[in-house]
All heavy atoms as an XYZ file, in Angstrom:
952
protein
N     -26.997     13.309     74.148
C     -26.534     12.365     73.169
C     -26.718     10.941     73.705
O     -26.365     10.643     74.836
C     -25.059     12.621     72.882
C     -24.492     11.736     71.830
S     -22.954     12.421     71.247
C     -21.873     11.069     71.531
N     -27.294     10.102     72.912
C     -27.529      8.721     73.318
C     -26.287      7.876     73.033
O     -25.597      8.089     72.041
C     -28.742      8.172     72.579
C     -30.004      8.898     72.954
C     -31.221      8.452     72.174
O     -31.070      7.838     71.109
O     -32.322      8.739     72.639
N     -26.035      6.933     73.928
C     -24.868      6.063     73.804
C     -25.352      4.652     73.505
O     -26.148      4.089     74.260
C     -24.039      6.076     75.114
C     -22.861      5.130     75.012
C     -23.586      7.482     75.447
N     -24.883      4.085     72.412
C     -25.289      2.746     72.003
C     -24.536      1.691     72.796
O     -23.340      1.813     73.031
C     -25.031      2.547     70.496
O     -25.761      3.550     69.777
C     -25.470      1.176     70.029
N     -25.262      0.654     73.191
C     -24.679     -0.498     73.882
C     -24.705     -1.687     72.928
O     -25.736     -1.993     72.321
C     -25.464     -0.827     75.145
C     -25.462      0.247     76.226
C     -26.435     -0.121     77.340
C     -24.058      0.425     76.769
N     -23.565     -2.360     72.818
C     -23.411     -3.490     71.916
C     -23.301     -4.779     72.728
O     -22.745     -4.782     73.819
C     -22.144     -3.319     71.073
C     -22.223     -2.130     70.143
C     -21.897     -0.859     70.584
C     -22.640     -2.280     68.826
C     -21.977      0.237     69.735
C     -22.725     -1.189     67.968
C     -22.393      0.059     68.435
O     -22.484      1.138     67.593
N     -23.807     -5.868     72.154
C     -23.668     -7.156     72.824
C     -22.232     -7.648     72.657
O     -21.394     -6.955     72.071
C     -24.702     -8.166     72.322
C     -24.489     -8.574     70.884
O     -23.459     -8.310     70.270
N     -25.491     -9.223     70.320
N     -21.943     -8.827     73.130
C     -20.568     -9.333     73.106
C     -20.073     -9.759     71.725
O     -18.919    -10.157     71.580
C     -20.422    -10.487     74.094
C     -20.429     -9.986     75.522
O     -19.951     -8.887     75.802
N     -20.962    -10.775     76.432
N     -20.926     -9.663     70.702
C     -20.484     -9.952     69.338
C     -20.539     -8.714     68.451
O     -20.389     -8.820     67.241
C     -21.330    -11.078     68.711
O     -22.702    -10.686     68.693
C     -21.155    -12.382     69.467
N     -20.763     -7.536     69.044
C     -20.715     -6.286     68.290
C     -22.022     -5.807     67.701
O     -22.050     -4.839     66.939
N     -23.149     -6.441     68.033
C     -24.453     -6.021     67.519
C     -25.073     -4.978     68.455
O     -25.113     -5.198     69.670
C     -25.404     -7.210     67.387
C     -25.009     -8.148     66.300
N     -24.095     -9.164     66.493
C     -25.383     -8.217     65.009
C     -23.937     -9.829     65.360
N     -24.706     -9.271     64.445
N     -25.607     -3.880     67.923
C     -26.275     -2.890     68.771
C     -27.619     -3.420     69.251
O     -28.429     -3.885     68.459
C     -26.450     -1.686     67.844
C     -26.490     -2.271     66.471
C     -25.617     -3.498     66.514
N     -27.845     -3.383     70.569
C     -29.089     -3.939     71.103
C     -29.800     -3.017     72.077
O     -30.957     -3.225     72.382
C     -28.819     -5.286     71.788
C     -28.427     -6.363     70.813
C     -28.316     -7.733     71.434
O     -28.098     -7.832     72.663
O     -28.450     -8.704     70.685
N     -29.110     -2.019     72.596
C     -29.713     -1.117     73.577
C     -28.977      0.222     73.517
O     -27.951      0.337     72.834
C     -29.618     -1.718     74.977
N     -29.518      1.190     74.225
C     -28.831      2.475     74.302
C     -29.175      3.180     75.600
O     -30.205      2.926     76.210
C     -29.150      3.363     73.096
C     -30.609      3.694     72.904
C     -31.160      4.869     73.407
C     -31.451      2.830     72.199
C     -32.490      5.175     73.218
C     -32.786      3.130     72.005
C     -33.297      4.308     72.522
O     -34.619      4.605     72.340
N     -28.263      4.046     76.010
C     -28.453      4.853     77.208
C     -28.941      6.216     76.757
O     -28.274      6.893     75.973
C     -27.135      5.007     77.991
C     -26.584      3.637     78.377
C     -27.355      5.879     79.235
C     -25.173      3.686     78.936
N     -30.117      6.604     77.232
C     -30.691      7.897     76.883
C     -30.200      8.950     77.874
O     -30.140      8.690     79.078
C     -32.206      7.821     76.907
N     -29.847     10.085     77.375
C     -29.446     11.196     78.238
C     -30.709     11.960     78.620
O     -30.981     13.028     78.108
C     -28.439     12.099     77.514
C     -27.125     11.423     77.224
C     -26.378     11.020     78.482
O     -26.506     11.692     79.523
O     -25.667     10.002     78.416
N     -31.472     11.366     79.528
C     -32.747     11.950     79.931
C     -32.736     12.389     81.391
O     -33.770     12.571     82.003
C     -33.882     10.955     79.691
C     -33.690      9.634     80.417
O     -32.701      9.484     81.143
O     -34.545      8.750     80.251
N     -31.542     12.514     81.956
C     -31.430     12.897     83.359
C     -31.489     11.715     84.295
O     -31.170     11.833     85.464
N     -31.917     10.557     83.798
C     -32.026      9.359     84.627
C     -31.097      8.252     84.164
O     -31.079      7.190     84.756
C     -33.464      8.819     84.598
C     -34.474      9.743     85.204
C     -35.847      9.113     85.236
O     -36.365      8.743     84.161
O     -36.398      8.981     86.334
N     -30.350      8.481     83.086
C     -29.477      7.454     82.513
C     -30.267      6.176     82.243
O     -29.840      5.075     82.593
C     -28.294      7.187     83.443
C     -27.374      8.363     83.639
C     -26.190      8.295     82.715
O     -25.531      7.283     82.647
N     -25.933      9.355     81.986
N     -31.441      6.328     81.642
C     -32.300      5.188     81.322
C     -31.688      4.366     80.205
O     -31.106      4.906     79.266
C     -33.675      5.673     80.869
O     -34.271      6.458     81.864
N     -31.827      3.053     80.306
C     -31.365      2.148     79.252
C     -32.601      1.614     78.537
O     -33.493      1.038     79.152
C     -30.535      0.987     79.822
C     -29.295      1.532     80.546
C     -30.134      0.027     78.694
C     -28.449      0.460     81.203
N     -32.628      1.839     77.229
C     -33.728      1.387     76.381
C     -33.249      0.268     75.480
O     -32.115      0.294     74.999
C     -34.208      2.521     75.468
C     -35.012      3.588     76.160
C     -34.385      4.632     76.834
C     -36.397      3.571     76.120
C     -35.119      5.623     77.455
C     -37.139      4.555     76.738
C     -36.498      5.579     77.399
O     -37.239      6.548     78.007
N     -34.115     -0.701     75.245
C     -33.849     -1.684     74.205
C     -34.105     -1.011     72.869
O     -34.765      0.021     72.787
C     -34.760     -2.907     74.371
C     -34.575     -3.709     75.649
C     -35.560     -4.864     75.681
C     -33.146     -4.209     75.772
N     -33.619     -1.605     71.809
C     -33.804     -1.020     70.482
C     -35.293     -0.931     70.122
O     -35.693     -0.127     69.311
C     -33.047     -1.849     69.441
C     -32.344     -0.969     68.468
C     -32.713     -0.726     67.177
C     -31.184     -0.189     68.710
N     -31.839      0.161     66.607
C     -30.891      0.508     67.535
C     -30.366      0.011     69.819
C     -29.821      1.376     67.411
C     -29.294      0.866     69.710
C     -29.029      1.536     68.522
N     -36.115     -1.749     70.768
C     -37.564     -1.742     70.519
C     -38.254     -0.527     71.124
O     -39.427     -0.296     70.873
C     -38.194     -3.011     71.096
O     -38.025     -3.041     72.510
N     -37.546      0.257     71.955
C     -38.124      1.453     72.555
C     -38.583      1.295     73.989
O     -39.113      2.226     74.578
N     -38.396      0.134     74.594
C     -38.814     -0.110     75.979
C     -37.693      0.223     76.956
O     -36.567     -0.251     76.796
C     -39.222     -1.582     76.160
C     -40.453     -1.936     75.412
N     -40.423     -2.460     74.144
C     -41.750     -1.824     75.752
C     -41.659     -2.668     73.736
N     -42.488     -2.286     74.690
N     -38.022      1.025     77.968
C     -37.072      1.324     79.039
C     -37.041      0.126     79.980
O     -38.079     -0.283     80.492
C     -37.486      2.576     79.792
N     -35.863     -0.446     80.198
C     -35.766     -1.664     81.004
C     -34.843     -1.531     82.201
O     -34.917     -2.326     83.133
C     -35.318     -2.866     80.152
C     -36.411     -3.299     79.198
C     -34.029     -2.562     79.414
N     -33.943     -0.558     82.176
C     -32.966     -0.419     83.255
C     -32.488      1.026     83.319
O     -32.822      1.841     82.462
C     -31.792     -1.363     83.029
N     -31.710      1.321     84.347
C     -31.113      2.647     84.471
C     -29.831      2.546     85.280
O     -29.570      1.534     85.930
C     -32.087      3.652     85.093
C     -32.580      3.280     86.473
C     -31.986      3.815     87.604
C     -33.639      2.400     86.644
C     -32.444      3.483     88.880
C     -34.095      2.059     87.906
C     -33.492      2.606     89.018
O     -33.933      2.269     90.274
N     -29.032      3.594     85.197
C     -27.727      3.596     85.856
C     -27.724      4.644     86.960
O     -28.134      5.788     86.745
C     -26.607      3.900     84.844
C     -26.602      2.839     83.741
C     -25.247      3.973     85.539
C     -25.720      3.184     82.568
N     -27.265      4.240     88.141
C     -27.053      5.151     89.268
C     -25.608      4.953     89.703
O     -25.222      3.846     90.083
C     -28.015      4.849     90.443
C     -27.687      5.723     91.645
C     -29.451      5.031     90.024
N     -24.827      6.026     89.642
C     -23.384      5.944     89.887
C     -22.811      4.933     88.889
O     -22.915      5.144     87.699
C     -23.082      5.587     91.342
C     -23.618      6.645     92.314
O     -23.582      7.839     91.964
O     -24.077      6.272     93.396
N     -22.279      3.831     89.334
C     -21.760      2.819     88.409
C     -22.601      1.546     88.443
O     -22.225      0.532     87.892
C     -20.297      2.495     88.718
C     -20.100      1.882     90.099
O     -21.054      1.892     90.910
O     -18.993      1.392     90.369
N     -23.762      1.619     89.070
C     -24.621      0.437     89.227
C     -25.764      0.448     88.211
O     -26.344      1.475     87.944
C     -25.183      0.383     90.640
C     -24.101      0.232     91.705
C     -24.687      0.463     93.087
C     -23.594      0.519     94.126
N     -22.758      1.713     94.025
N     -26.072     -0.738     87.689
C     -27.190     -0.897     86.759
C     -28.348     -1.520     87.529
O     -28.196     -2.581     88.146
C     -26.804     -1.800     85.566
C     -28.001     -1.988     84.634
C     -25.619     -1.229     84.811
N     -29.487     -0.846     87.514
C     -30.702     -1.335     88.173
C     -31.780     -1.578     87.134
O     -31.907     -0.822     86.164
C     -31.239     -0.303     89.169
C     -30.416     -0.176     90.422
C     -29.421      0.777     90.526
C     -30.641     -1.011     91.509
C     -28.654      0.897     91.677
C     -29.886     -0.905     92.663
C     -28.900      0.058     92.741
O     -28.151      0.154     93.881
N     -32.557     -2.615     87.349
C     -33.721     -2.850     86.515
C     -34.845     -1.919     86.933
O     -34.847     -1.387     88.044
N     -35.786     -1.728     86.047
C     -36.940     -0.884     86.365
C     -37.711     -1.478     87.540
O     -38.432     -0.794     88.226
C     -37.831     -0.750     85.128
C     -38.271      0.643     84.900
C     -39.526      1.139     85.104
C     -37.479      1.736     84.442
N     -39.549      2.473     84.809
C     -38.304      2.867     84.398
C     -36.138      1.872     84.082
C     -37.845      4.113     83.997
C     -35.685      3.108     83.680
C     -36.539      4.209     83.645
N     -37.516     -2.774     87.786
C     -38.184     -3.459     88.893
C     -37.446     -3.266     90.220
O     -37.825     -3.837     91.229
C     -38.339     -4.951     88.591
C     -37.013     -5.657     88.407
O     -35.943     -5.108     88.635
N     -37.080     -6.903     87.961
N     -36.363     -2.489     90.229
C     -35.621     -2.199     91.444
C     -34.477     -3.143     91.741
O     -33.685     -2.903     92.641
N     -34.364     -4.230     90.997
C     -33.299     -5.208     91.216
C     -31.950     -4.664     90.744
O     -31.862     -4.044     89.686
C     -33.595     -6.514     90.471
C     -34.813     -7.238     90.937
C     -34.634     -7.842     92.316
O     -33.551     -8.235     92.705
N     -35.712     -7.894     93.064
N     -30.916     -4.920     91.515
C     -29.564     -4.575     91.098
C     -29.105     -5.638     90.108
O     -29.048     -6.814     90.436
C     -28.625     -4.520     92.309
C     -27.216     -4.250     91.942
N     -26.193     -5.074     92.314
C     -26.654     -3.246     91.220
C     -25.054     -4.583     91.847
N     -25.307     -3.484     91.173
N     -28.799     -5.216     88.871
C     -28.436     -6.161     87.825
C     -26.936     -6.335     87.660
O     -26.456     -7.419     87.360
C     -29.026     -5.712     86.481
C     -30.542     -5.527     86.422
C     -30.956     -5.024     85.054
C     -31.245     -6.808     86.780
N     -26.189     -5.248     87.825
C     -24.747     -5.323     87.601
C     -24.121     -3.948     87.663
O     -24.628     -3.044     88.341
N     -23.043     -3.758     86.903
C     -22.280     -2.514     86.939
C     -21.985     -2.023     85.532
O     -21.846     -2.817     84.598
C     -20.951     -2.738     87.671
C     -21.146     -3.026     89.117
C     -21.124     -2.131     90.144
C     -21.431     -4.283     89.709
N     -21.385     -2.766     91.330
C     -21.571     -4.097     91.088
C     -21.580     -5.568     89.204
C     -21.850     -5.123     91.970
C     -21.852     -6.590     90.079
C     -21.991     -6.366     91.442
N     -21.846     -0.706     85.404
C     -21.422     -0.068     84.157
C     -20.148      0.690     84.480
O     -20.179      1.766     85.080
C     -22.519      0.873     83.638
C     -22.173      1.524     82.329
C     -22.057      0.770     81.178
C     -21.987      2.888     82.247
C     -21.753      1.368     79.961
C     -21.687      3.501     81.034
C     -21.563      2.732     79.893
N     -19.019      0.101     84.120
C     -17.717      0.648     84.489
C     -16.865      0.806     83.232
O     -16.652     -0.157     82.491
C     -17.002     -0.259     85.512
C     -17.867     -0.354     86.776
C     -15.609      0.266     85.835
C     -17.407     -1.369     87.768
N     -16.388      2.008     83.010
C     -15.508      2.311     81.868
C     -16.102      1.838     80.546
O     -15.393      1.288     79.697
C     -14.122      1.693     82.072
C     -13.366      2.326     83.226
O     -13.586      3.530     83.494
O     -12.570      1.619     83.864
N     -17.409      2.015     80.380
C     -18.056      1.680     79.119
C     -18.417      0.214     78.939
O     -18.835     -0.197     77.864
N     -18.250     -0.591     79.982
C     -18.569     -2.018     79.902
C     -19.635     -2.356     80.943
O     -19.553     -1.896     82.079
C     -17.313     -2.890     80.162
C     -16.246     -2.578     79.116
C     -17.669     -4.381     80.138
C     -14.916     -3.243     79.382
N     -20.618     -3.153     80.543
C     -21.634     -3.634     81.482
C     -21.207     -5.015     81.968
O     -20.947     -5.914     81.164
C     -23.020     -3.704     80.824
C     -23.509     -2.301     80.500
C     -24.015     -4.403     81.741
C     -24.873     -2.249     79.885
N     -21.139     -5.157     83.284
C     -20.777     -6.416     83.922
C     -21.983     -6.956     84.682
O     -22.747     -6.191     85.268
C     -19.630     -6.215     84.925
C     -18.335     -5.784     84.293
C     -18.009     -4.443     84.193
C     -17.451     -6.724     83.803
C     -16.814     -4.044     83.625
C     -16.250     -6.330     83.230
C     -15.925     -4.986     83.131
N     -22.131     -8.281     84.701
C     -23.198     -8.893     85.483
C     -22.743     -9.053     86.927
O     -21.661     -8.605     87.310
C     -23.657    -10.218     84.860
C     -22.600    -11.310     84.866
O     -21.557    -11.171     85.550
O     -22.808    -12.327     84.182
N     -23.544     -9.701     87.737
C     -23.243     -9.822     89.165
C     -22.067    -10.757     89.457
O     -21.547    -10.763     90.559
C     -24.487    -10.278     89.924
C     -25.534     -9.213     89.930
C     -26.799     -9.651     90.625
O     -26.900    -10.767     91.113
N     -27.764     -8.761     90.670
N     -21.658    -11.526     88.475
C     -20.484    -12.384     88.651
C     -19.211    -11.724     88.137
O     -18.147    -12.320     88.169
C     -20.705    -13.723     87.950
C     -21.843    -14.522     88.591
C     -22.104    -15.789     87.850
N     -22.509    -15.423     86.479
C     -22.598    -16.261     85.477
N     -22.313    -17.517     85.635
N     -22.979    -15.845     84.293
N     -19.341    -10.504     87.600
C     -18.184     -9.779     87.091
C     -17.846    -10.094     85.647
O     -16.778     -9.722     85.160
N     -18.762    -10.750     84.923
C     -18.540    -11.102     83.523
C     -19.119    -10.032     82.607
O     -20.160     -9.434     82.909
C     -19.175    -12.460     83.209
C     -18.655    -13.632     84.039
C     -19.476    -14.884     83.748
C     -17.180    -13.867     83.760
N     -18.477     -9.817     81.469
C     -18.941     -8.824     80.506
C     -20.240     -9.260     79.844
O     -20.356    -10.387     79.390
C     -17.896     -8.619     79.413
C     -16.754     -7.746     79.795
C     -15.735     -7.608     78.670
C     -16.395     -7.258     77.362
N     -15.444     -7.015     76.283
N     -21.189     -8.318     79.795
C     -22.464     -8.586     79.128
C     -22.599     -7.729     77.873
O     -23.214     -8.129     76.898
C     -23.650     -8.324     80.083
C     -24.973     -8.575     79.406
C     -23.526     -9.175     81.321
N     -22.022     -6.551     77.882
C     -22.091     -5.647     76.751
C     -21.167     -4.471     76.966
O     -20.538     -4.345     78.019
N     -21.102     -3.593     75.947
C     -20.204     -2.450     76.062
C     -20.563     -1.375     75.045
O     -21.371     -1.609     74.142
C     -18.758     -2.883     75.831
O     -18.587     -3.327     74.498
N     -19.934     -0.219     75.192
C     -20.042      0.817     74.178
C     -19.083      0.445     73.048
O     -18.238     -0.444     73.201
C     -19.735      2.215     74.759
C     -18.300      2.289     75.286
C     -20.738      2.569     75.850
C     -17.866      3.680     75.737
N     -19.179      1.095     71.910
C     -18.384      0.728     70.735
C     -16.883      0.785     71.016
O     -16.134     -0.100     70.586
C     -18.732      1.635     69.567
N     -16.445      1.798     71.723
C     -15.016      1.977     71.966
C     -14.417      0.871     72.827
O     -13.214      0.659     72.819
C     -14.744      3.330     72.632
C     -15.035      4.524     71.749
C     -16.518      4.881     71.682
O     -17.326      4.345     72.490
O     -16.875      5.685     70.813
N     -15.224      0.167     73.580
C     -14.751     -0.892     74.476
C     -15.083     -2.296     73.966
O     -14.767     -3.278     74.616
C     -15.345     -0.694     75.870
C     -15.019      0.638     76.529
C     -13.596      0.736     76.897
N     -13.334     -0.354     77.826
C     -12.314     -0.442     78.617
N     -11.417      0.477     78.606
N     -12.159     -1.468     79.425
N     -15.709     -2.378     72.800
C     -16.075     -3.671     72.236
C     -14.825     -4.401     71.741
O     -13.935     -3.794     71.157
C     -17.054     -3.488     71.077
O     -17.389     -4.737     70.508
N     -14.783     -5.704     71.974
C     -13.654     -6.501     71.504
C     -13.879     -6.996     70.076
O     -12.994     -7.611     69.500
C     -13.410     -7.705     72.435
O     -14.618     -8.440     72.556
C     -12.967     -7.232     73.816
N     -15.053     -6.739     69.509
C     -15.374     -7.103     68.140
C     -15.645     -5.848     67.325
O     -15.947     -4.794     67.876
C     -16.645     -7.984     68.092
C     -16.439     -9.368     68.624
C     -16.608     -9.665     69.970
C     -16.069    -10.401     67.772
C     -16.415    -10.938     70.457
C     -15.877    -11.688     68.250
C     -16.049    -11.948     69.592
O     -15.855    -13.215     70.066
N     -15.563     -5.989     66.025
C     -15.991     -4.900     65.155
C     -17.484     -4.699     65.380
O     -18.229     -5.665     65.553
C     -15.721     -5.248     63.696
N     -17.931     -3.461     65.427
C     -19.344     -3.194     65.707
C     -20.130     -3.044     64.408
O     -19.622     -2.537     63.410
C     -19.505     -1.933     66.572
O     -18.860     -0.840     65.937
C     -18.903     -2.146     67.951
N     -21.359     -3.495     64.459
C     -22.253     -3.411     63.316
C     -22.939     -2.048     63.284
O     -23.035     -1.370     64.297
C     -23.327     -4.513     63.407
C     -22.783     -5.889     63.141
C     -22.084     -6.581     64.127
C     -22.965     -6.491     61.908
C     -21.571     -7.853     63.880
C     -22.461     -7.772     61.655
C     -21.767     -8.435     62.646
O     -21.260     -9.679     62.401
N     -23.437     -1.684     62.119
C     -24.160     -0.419     61.963
C     -25.452     -0.459     62.766
O     -26.061     -1.515     62.943
C     -24.474     -0.170     60.493
N     -25.858      0.701     63.229
C     -27.082      0.802     64.028
C     -28.302      0.905     63.124
O     -28.338      1.771     62.254
C     -27.029      2.038     64.909
C     -25.865      2.083     65.852
C     -25.804      3.409     66.583
O     -26.794      4.093     66.735
N     -24.613      3.762     67.027
N     -29.296      0.062     63.328
C     -30.545      0.230     62.577
C     -31.329      1.415     63.150
O     -30.969      1.955     64.202
C     -31.289     -1.090     62.831
C     -30.747     -1.575     64.127
C     -29.326     -1.088     64.212
N     -32.388      1.793     62.487
C     -33.231      2.877     62.996
C     -33.865      2.447     64.314
O     -34.239      1.293     64.481
C     -34.313      3.215     61.981
N     -33.964      3.396     65.236
C     -34.564      3.095     66.544
C     -36.069      3.285     66.462
O     -36.569      4.151     65.749
C     -34.015      4.044     67.605
C     -32.556      3.859     67.890
C     -32.087      4.868     68.924
C     -30.622      4.657     69.197
N     -29.853      5.869     69.163
N     -36.780      2.476     67.240
C     -38.214      2.665     67.394
C     -38.450      3.844     68.333
O     -37.578      4.210     69.121
C     -38.871      1.411     67.986
C     -38.982      0.276     67.004
C     -37.958     -0.651     66.880
C     -40.102      0.125     66.206
C     -38.048     -1.699     65.977
C     -40.205     -0.917     65.308
C     -39.172     -1.826     65.202
O     -39.262     -2.860     64.313
N     -39.629      4.404     68.277
C     -39.985      5.473     69.212
C     -39.979      4.927     70.635
O     -40.276      3.753     70.852
C     -41.370      6.032     68.872
N     -39.641      5.776     71.578
C     -39.609      5.342     72.978
C     -41.028      5.216     73.513
O     -41.862      6.080     73.290
C     -38.847      6.363     73.820
C     -37.391      6.451     73.487
C     -36.737      7.533     74.324
C     -35.311      7.748     73.873
N     -34.745      8.961     74.421
N     -41.265      4.124     74.209
C     -42.531      3.944     74.901
C     -42.495      4.733     76.206
O     -41.424      5.032     76.733
C     -42.762      2.460     75.221
C     -43.118      1.632     74.014
C     -42.130      1.024     73.256
C     -44.437      1.461     73.633
C     -42.439      0.261     72.146
C     -44.766      0.693     72.527
C     -43.757      0.102     71.788
O     -44.076     -0.651     70.692
N     -43.652      5.017     76.741
C     -43.721      5.683     78.044
C     -43.102      4.775     79.098
O     -43.268      3.559     79.054
C     -45.169      5.996     78.402
N     -42.394      5.376     80.024
C     -41.740      4.601     81.076
C     -42.732      4.260     82.174
O     -43.598      5.060     82.503
C     -40.599      5.400     81.710
C     -39.475      5.721     80.795
C     -38.386      6.395     81.597
C     -37.795      7.550     80.871
N     -36.801      8.263     81.654
N     -42.561      3.076     82.737
C     -43.317      2.706     83.929
C     -42.705      3.426     85.121
O     -41.555      3.873     85.070
C     -43.226      1.193     84.177
C     -44.015      0.361     83.198
C     -43.414     -0.170     82.068
C     -45.360      0.111     83.403
C     -44.139     -0.931     81.159
C     -46.092     -0.647     82.512
C     -45.470     -1.166     81.394
O     -46.199     -1.916     80.503
N     -43.443      3.496     86.198
C     -42.875      4.042     87.434
C     -41.805      3.081     87.930
O     -41.967      1.866     87.856
C     -43.964      4.205     88.490
N     -40.707      3.638     88.416
C     -39.634      2.799     88.936
C     -40.023      2.224     90.281
O     -40.637      2.898     91.098
C     -38.354      3.614     89.131
C     -37.695      4.043     87.875
C     -36.446      4.828     88.234
C     -35.877      5.512     87.043
N     -34.792      6.415     87.412
N     -39.640      0.986     90.513
C     -39.807      0.375     91.823
C     -38.681      0.861     92.723
O     -37.653      1.333     92.254
C     -39.742     -1.147     91.711
C     -40.951     -1.789     91.060
C     -41.604     -1.206     89.980
C     -41.420     -2.994     91.508
C     -42.693     -1.809     89.393
C     -42.511     -3.617     90.916
C     -43.146     -3.010     89.856
O     -44.219     -3.611     89.273
N     -38.857      0.735     94.006
C     -37.798      1.094     94.952
C     -36.572      0.221     94.688
O     -36.704     -0.958     94.371
C     -38.273      0.902     96.386
N     -35.392      0.826     94.801
C     -34.159      0.087     94.543
C     -33.804     -0.824     95.710
O     -33.853     -0.429     96.857
C     -32.995      1.055     94.322
C     -32.976      1.683     92.972
C     -31.640      2.340     92.675
N     -31.182      3.269     93.672
C     -31.302      4.585     93.589
N     -31.901      5.119     92.557
N     -30.825      5.354     94.525
N     -33.424     -2.029     95.377
C     -32.889     -2.965     96.365
C     -31.425     -2.605     96.615
O     -30.789     -1.939     95.807
C     -32.958     -4.408     95.843
C     -34.363     -4.959     95.782
C     -35.232     -4.609     94.766
C     -34.810     -5.844     96.744
C     -36.518     -5.108     94.703
C     -36.101     -6.365     96.689
C     -36.944     -5.987     95.664
O     -38.215     -6.486     95.605
N     -30.894     -3.064     97.711
C     -29.482     -2.816     98.008
C     -28.616     -3.492     96.945
O     -28.930     -4.584     96.476
C     -29.129     -3.359     99.387
N     -27.536     -2.824     96.578
C     -26.624     -3.371     95.586
C     -25.769     -4.477     96.195
O     -25.461     -4.459     97.383
C     -25.728     -2.269     95.046
N     -25.419     -5.431     95.374
C     -24.511     -6.500     95.788
C     -23.092     -5.960     95.855
O     -22.765     -4.956     95.223
C     -24.563     -7.663     94.787
C     -25.891     -8.362     94.755
C     -26.847     -8.031     93.808
C     -26.195     -9.350     95.672
C     -28.085     -8.664     93.771
C     -27.426     -9.998     95.645
C     -28.358     -9.644     94.694
O     -29.569    -10.278     94.661
N     -22.251     -6.647     96.577
C     -20.836     -6.292     96.602
C     -20.252     -6.571     95.219
O     -20.595     -7.563     94.573
C     -20.100     -7.111     97.648
N     -19.397     -5.671     94.763
C     -18.835     -5.825     93.426
C     -17.756     -6.913     93.430
O     -16.811     -6.856     94.209
C     -18.245     -4.498     92.956
C     -17.842     -4.531     91.504
C     -17.565     -3.158     90.991
N     -16.157     -2.852     91.190
C     -15.616     -1.689     90.925
N     -16.360     -0.683     90.507
N     -14.339     -1.495     91.114
N     -17.901     -7.909     92.532
C     -16.885     -8.956     92.445
C     -15.678     -8.459     91.657
O     -15.695     -7.364     91.092
C     -17.612    -10.064     91.678
C     -18.541     -9.311     90.789
C     -18.992     -8.115     91.600
N     -14.654     -9.269     91.588
C     -13.529     -8.958     90.711
C     -14.056     -8.984     89.277
O     -14.777     -9.904     88.891
C     -12.430     -9.989     90.893
N     -13.737     -7.957     88.508
C     -14.229     -7.862     87.141
C     -13.348     -8.676     86.211
O     -12.136     -8.709     86.352
C     -14.292     -6.396     86.707
C     -15.142     -5.501     87.608
C     -15.090     -4.064     87.135
C     -16.573     -5.998     87.679
N     -13.978     -9.324     85.261
C     -13.292    -10.242     84.366
C     -13.353     -9.745     82.931
O     -14.238     -8.974     82.564
C     -13.967    -11.614     84.460
O     -13.440    -12.492     83.508
N     -12.436    -10.204     82.120
C     -12.506     -9.922     80.683
C     -13.303    -10.996     79.963
O     -13.563    -10.883     78.778
C     -11.090     -9.834     80.070
O     -10.403    -11.060     80.339
C     -10.312     -8.668     80.644
N     -13.715    -12.024     80.678
C     -14.527    -13.098     80.099
C     -15.948    -12.603     79.861
O     -16.434    -11.720     80.560
C     -14.574    -14.300     81.038
O     -13.289    -14.820     81.229
N     -16.604    -13.186     78.874
C     -17.967    -12.778     78.552
C     -18.978    -13.704     79.205
O     -18.736    -14.894     79.377
C     -18.200    -12.760     77.025
O     -17.924    -14.052     76.502
C     -17.302    -11.747     76.353
N     -20.114    -13.134     79.527
C     -21.202    -13.877     80.149
C     -21.934    -14.696     79.093
O     -21.984    -14.318     77.921
C     -22.166    -12.885     80.809
O     -23.298    -13.551     81.293
N     -22.524    -15.799     79.506
C     -23.365    -16.593     78.619
C     -24.723    -15.934     78.418
O     -25.451    -16.260     77.490
C     -23.545    -18.008     79.186
C     -22.262    -18.806     79.218
C     -21.679    -19.024     77.837
O     -22.391    -19.356     76.895
N     -20.371    -18.810     77.701
N     -25.070    -15.009     79.305
C     -26.332    -14.281     79.211
C     -26.177    -13.154     78.191
O     -25.224    -12.385     78.253
C     -26.711    -13.674     80.577
O     -26.736    -14.718     81.540
C     -28.058    -12.977     80.523
N     -27.101    -13.056     77.262
C     -27.064    -11.994     76.270
C     -27.449    -10.654     76.871
O     -28.095    -10.590     77.923
N     -27.074     -9.581     76.209
C     -27.351     -8.236     76.703
C     -28.854     -7.986     76.856
O     -29.301     -7.483     77.885
C     -26.732     -7.185     75.776
C     -26.948     -5.725     76.150
C     -26.379     -5.420     77.537
C     -26.334     -4.812     75.106
N     -29.639     -8.353     75.876
C     -31.086     -8.133     75.955
C     -31.691     -8.928     77.102
O     -32.474     -8.406     77.891
C     -31.776     -8.469     74.612
C     -33.289     -8.458     74.760
C     -31.346     -7.498     73.532
N     -31.322    -10.186     77.221
C     -31.840    -11.022     78.312
C     -31.443    -10.446     79.666
O     -32.241    -10.400     80.597
C     -31.325    -12.445     78.168
C     -31.847    -13.400     79.216
C     -31.241    -14.793     79.071
O     -30.459    -15.070     78.162
N     -31.599    -15.676     79.981
N     -30.205    -10.004     79.791
C     -29.708     -9.389     81.015
C     -30.542     -8.164     81.375
O     -31.011     -8.029     82.497
C     -28.235     -9.005     80.820
C     -27.662     -8.177     81.917
C     -27.258     -8.742     83.120
C     -27.488     -6.810     81.753
C     -26.703     -7.975     84.129
C     -26.938     -6.026     82.757
C     -26.553     -6.603     83.942
N     -30.761     -7.276     80.415
C     -31.519     -6.054     80.685
C     -33.002     -6.340     80.926
O     -33.622     -5.710     81.765
C     -31.341     -5.058     79.531
C     -29.926     -4.511     79.353
C     -29.820     -3.705     78.075
C     -29.522     -3.660     80.568
N     -33.564     -7.280     80.195
C     -34.986     -7.596     80.374
C     -35.266     -8.220     81.727
O     -36.409     -8.184     82.183
C     -35.472     -8.518     79.252
C     -35.721     -7.806     77.971
C     -36.224     -8.725     76.882
O     -35.887     -9.903     76.835
N     -37.008     -8.172     75.974
N     -34.264     -8.762     82.378
C     -34.496     -9.330     83.708
C     -34.881     -8.243     84.709
O     -35.378     -8.543     85.790
C     -33.257    -10.097     84.202
O     -32.183     -9.211     84.467
N     -34.683     -6.988     84.343
C     -35.066     -5.878     85.221
C     -36.280     -5.116     84.750
O     -36.633     -4.086     85.318
N     -36.948     -5.591     83.715
C     -38.094     -4.857     83.184
C     -39.372     -5.129     83.974
O     -39.455     -6.103     84.722
C     -38.320     -5.183     81.711
O     -38.700     -6.527     81.564
N     -40.331     -4.264     83.815
C     -41.658     -4.445     84.407
C     -42.688     -4.320     83.298
O     -42.426     -3.761     82.248
C     -41.973     -3.409     85.521
C     -41.037     -3.579     86.703
C     -41.905     -1.999     85.001
N     -43.882     -4.798     83.572
C     -44.965     -4.625     82.616
C     -45.157     -5.682     81.624
O     -44.681     -6.610     81.290
């Protein structure tokens, strides 16, 4: 079952595919990140942030997105998803940063921009 990720205003922008790798796809069908334990890594190997209790946090501990149940806004309906593109080979993972204190404040970086910072290709 795929889990939809919403931006900080309740719009669906990405989803986590249950493909054995916890890949995160943008709504356009591009795989841009994945989850290992509670850490979010870009396809380029960069540590982007954390996925804790249904919320995605950036490296400063600010909220970037969440699942519907953890959204602070009413969530919008999901449009139809595009077909998934073939995934690129993953780059080697860089060491994760130390986790900062997590905040309820939202990041100025949008969910798509945050996830695309880890894309390749």
